[in-house]
C-alpha positions in Angstrom: 94.2 60.2 26.2 91.8 61.4 28.8 91.7 64.8 29.9 93.0 63.7 33.2 96.1 62.2 31.7 99.4 64.3 31.5 101.4 65.2 28.4 105.2 64.4 28.4 106.9 67.7 27.3 110.4 66.0 27.5 111.7 67.5 30.8 108.6 67.9 32.6 104.9 66.4 32.7 102.3 69.1 32.6 98.5 68.8 33.0 96.7 69.8 29.7 94.1 72.4 29.8 90.7 71.1 30.6 88.4 70.2 27.7 85.0 71.2 28.7 82.5 72.2 26.1 80.1 75.3 26.8 76.8 73.5 25.9 77.7 70.7 28.4 78.6 73.1 31.1 75.2 74.9 30.6 73.3 71.7 30.6 74.9 70.7 33.9 74.1 74.2 35.5 70.5 73.6 34.4 70.5 70.1 35.9 71.7 71.8 39.2 68.8 74.1 39.3 70.0 77.3 37.7 67.7 79.3 35.4 70.6 80.9 33.7 74.2 80.3 32.9 76.4 82.5 30.8 80.3 82.6 30.0 82.4 85.5 29.4 86.2 85.6 28.3 88.3 86.4 31.5 90.4 89.6 31.0 91.2 92.5 33.2 88.2 95.0 33.8 88.2 98.8 33.3 88.6 100.1 36.9 86.9 103.4 36.1 83.3 102.4 37.3 84.5 100.6 40.5 86.9 103.5 41.5 84.3 106.0 40.6 82.0 104.4 43.1 84.6 104.2 45.8 86.0 107.7 45.2 82.6 109.2 45.8 82.1 107.2 49.0 79.1 105.6 47.7 80.5 102.4 48.9 80.1 103.6 52.6 83.6 102.6 53.2 83.0 98.9 53.2 86.4 97.4 53.6 85.8 94.1 52.0 85.1 96.2 48.8 88.4 98.2 48.9 90.6 95.3 50.4 90.1 93.1 47.4 90.0 95.7 44.6 92.7 94.1 42.4 91.1 90.8 42.7 87.9 92.2 41.7 89.4 93.7 38.5 91.5 90.7 37.6 90.3 87.1 37.6 93.9 85.9 37.0 94.6 86.9 40.7 91.9 84.3 41.6 92.9 81.5 39.5 96.4 81.4 37.7 95.8 81.4 33.9 92.1 82.3 34.2 90.5 81.8 30.9 86.9 82.2 31.6 84.3 83.6 33.9 81.0 81.7 34.4 77.9 83.2 35.9 75.2 81.4 37.0 71.6 82.9 38.2 68.6 81.9 40.2 65.1 83.6 40.1 63.5 84.5 43.3 60.6 86.1 41.8 57.1 86.0 43.6 54.4 83.4 42.4 50.7 82.8 43.4 50.2 82.0 46.9 53.4 83.6 48.1 52.9 85.5 51.3 52.9 89.3 51.1 53.7 91.9 53.8 50.6 92.2 56.2 49.2 95.7 56.6 50.5 97.2 59.6 53.5 95.0 59.9 57.2 95.4 59.0 58.1 94.4 55.6 61.0 92.1 54.7 62.8 92.3 51.1 61.7 89.7 48.6 65.1 87.9 48.5 65.1 87.5 52.2 61.5 85.9 52.7 62.9 82.4 52.1 66.2 80.6 52.9 69.4 82.4 52.8 70.5 82.3 49.2 74.1 82.2 50.1 73.6 78.7 51.0 70.9 77.7 48.5 73.0 79.1 45.5 76.4 78.0 46.9 75.6 74.4 47.2 74.8 73.7 43.5 77.7 76.3 42.4 80.1 74.2 44.2 78.7 71.0 42.5 79.2 72.6 39.2 82.8 73.7 40.3 83.3 70.0 41.3 82.2 68.4 38.1 84.6 70.9 36.2 87.5 70.0 38.4 86.8 66.4 37.8 87.4 67.4 34.0 90.8 68.9 34.9 89.9 72.6 35.4 91.0 74.9 38.1 88.0 76.8 39.5 87.4 79.5 41.9 83.8 79.6 43.2 81.9 82.2 45.2 78.3 83.6 45.7 78.2 87.3 46.8 80.9 87.1 49.4 84.2 86.8 47.2 86.2 88.9 45.0 84.1 88.9 41.9 82.1 91.7 40.2 79.3 89.5 39.5 76.9 91.8 37.8 79.7 93.1 35.5 80.5 89.6 34.5 76.9 88.7 34.2 76.4 91.5 31.5 79.5 90.3 29.8 78.4 86.7 29.7 75.0 87.6 28.2 72.8 86.9 31.2 71.3 90.6 31.3 72.3 94.1 31.6 72.9 96.4 34.8 69.9 98.6 35.2 69.7 102.2 36.3 68.8 101.0 39.6 72.3 98.9 39.8 70.4 95.6 39.7 71.1 93.0 36.9 67.9 92.5 34.8 67.1 89.7 32.4 64.4 90.1 29.7 62.5 87.0 30.8 63.2 86.9 34.5 63.4 90.6 35.6 65.7 91.7 38.2 64.6 89.2 40.9 67.9 87.2 40.3 70.6 85.8 42.6 74.0 85.2 41.2 76.9 83.1 41.7 80.5 83.2 39.7 83.1 80.7 38.8 86.5 81.8 37.5 88.3 79.0 35.7 91.3 78.3 33.5 89.2 76.1 31.2 88.9 77.9 27.8 85.3 77.9 27.0 83.2 79.5 24.1 82.1 82.9 25.4 78.7 84.3 25.1 78.0 87.8 23.6 77.8 90.6 26.0 74.0 91.7 26.6 72.9 95.0 25.4 71.4 97.6 27.6 67.5 97.5 27.4 66.6 100.2 29.9 66.2 102.7 27.0 64.5 105.9 28.2 63.0 104.3 31.2 64.2 105.6 34.5 61.3 104.9 36.9 63.5 103.4 39.5 65.6 106.5 40.2 62.6 108.7 41.6 61.0 105.4 43.3 63.9 105.3 45.8 62.7 106.5 48.9 66.0 108.1 50.1 67.4 109.2 46.7 70.3 106.6 46.9 70.5 106.4 43.1 72.8 109.7 42.4 73.4 108.5 38.8 72.1 105.8 36.5 73.6 102.3 37.6 75.2 103.9 40.8 73.8 103.1 44.2 75.0 105.4 47.2 75.0 103.0 50.1 75.4 105.7 52.6 71.6 106.5 51.5 70.5 102.9 50.8 67.8 101.5 53.1 69.2 98.0 52.1 72.6 99.1 53.4 71.4 100.5 56.6 68.8 97.9 57.7 71.3 94.8 56.7 75.0 95.9 56.6 75.1 99.0 58.9 75.7 98.5 62.6 75.3 101.9 64.0 72.1 104.0 64.6 70.3 104.7 61.5 70.6 108.3 60.5 67.5 110.3 61.6 66.9 111.7 58.0 66.9 108.3 56.6 64.9 106.8 59.4 62.0 108.9 58.6 61.8 107.5 55.1 62.1 103.9 56.0 58.4 103.5 55.9 57.7 100.0 57.2 60.9 98.5 55.7 62.5 96.3 58.5 65.1 94.4 56.3 66.1 95.6 52.8 64.1 97.5 50.3 62.3 96.7 46.8 61.2 100.1 45.8 63.3 100.4 42.7 62.6 96.8 41.6 58.9 96.9 42.2 58.4 99.7 39.6 60.7 98.0 36.9 58.6 97.1 33.9 60.8 94.1 33.3 59.4 92.6 36.5 55.7 92.7 35.6 55.9 89.2 33.9 58.7 87.6 35.6 57.7 83.8 36.2 57.8 82.6 39.7 61.0 81.1 41.2 61.5 77.5 40.5 63.9 76.8 43.4 61.5 76.1 46.2 64.1 77.3 48.9 64.1 80.7 47.5 60.2 81.0 47.6 58.8 83.2 50.2 57.8 81.9 53.6 57.7 84.9 55.7 57.0 88.4 54.1 56.6 90.6 57.3 56.9 90.8 61.2 55.0 92.4 63.7 56.8 95.3 65.5 55.8 94.0 68.9 57.3 90.5 68.0 60.5 92.0 67.0 60.9 94.2 70.1 60.3 91.2 72.3 62.8 89.0 70.7 65.7 87.5 72.8 68.9 86.6 71.0 68.0 82.9 71.5 64.6 83.3 70.1 65.9 85.2 67.1 68.5 82.4 66.4 65.9 79.9 66.5 63.5 81.8 64.3 65.6 83.1 61.7 68.7 80.6 61.5 69.2 79.7 57.9 67.5 83.0 56.6 69.1 86.3 55.5 67.5 88.0 58.6 70.5 86.6 60.6 72.7 89.0 58.8 71.2 91.7 60.8 70.6 89.6 63.7 68.3 90.4 66.8 70.0 93.7 67.6 69.9 95.0 64.1 66.1 94.1 63.8 65.4 95.8 67.0 67.2 99.0 66.1 65.6 99.2 62.7 62.1 98.7 64.3 62.8 101.5 66.8 64.1 103.8 64.0 60.7 103.2 62.2 58.8 104.0 65.3 60.9 107.2 65.6 62.7 106.2 68.6 66.6 107.0 68.6 69.0 104.4 69.8 
């Protein structure tokens, strides 16, 4: 009987559980361009870490975090009978010849120097989900915009560990990683959770320009440059604007000092390799909405849009908006 046939239980006909072997799944993920693929057994997560982050206000009141709290903590609310959580990862580590910020210009965080990773990662993740559905599995698939605590599950799935800067770190690829997650009712062989490898190192904490790491593995979004230059829509607080330096979009300070990033090999997905690392302030300030769409469509910079980029440029120059 094929996995797509049904089992006669006497009164009803029910579909059997999908029969997918973990090695075959990981091989398919590699074929689709992912650097890493790990599997965790689906279960309800301890809410303590998420609730502490929210209760301290470190989530900056982001409604999409609070609105889907229950789904974030319980995969079975995303897929009935959830049995496994799959995490895939792709590196965006810099390589020889990649552009770096030009002195005197405004810097763009490394992840945003290429194509929009949501689209780059989501396309092969959806292909992996479709492959699994073809074998009879139910699958929920997302890349950073759904209700999965991707870094938590990545550690559970053995891909890496959550570092003291809140980033996922892999021993070979460092923290220059973009994640996707799939929740499925397929009973897959899970990987062992990854141990913490930060040890006594805490270089990332004092490296943060705005002291946005109040405790190891927690980031206070209300102080984070990445939040204020990407997600935040109101004026950047004056005390934070004074610490922006030349950061136009995002911040890599805590990752730049991480020892695990020193030997990270270059990204293999060409769409994630850097194209533009910085922009001249004058060019940003002269942008029209149409020009911004034309230049930045398909890149993460569209998340801030023309108005956000101009606002941040003015803040860097000490001009209040």
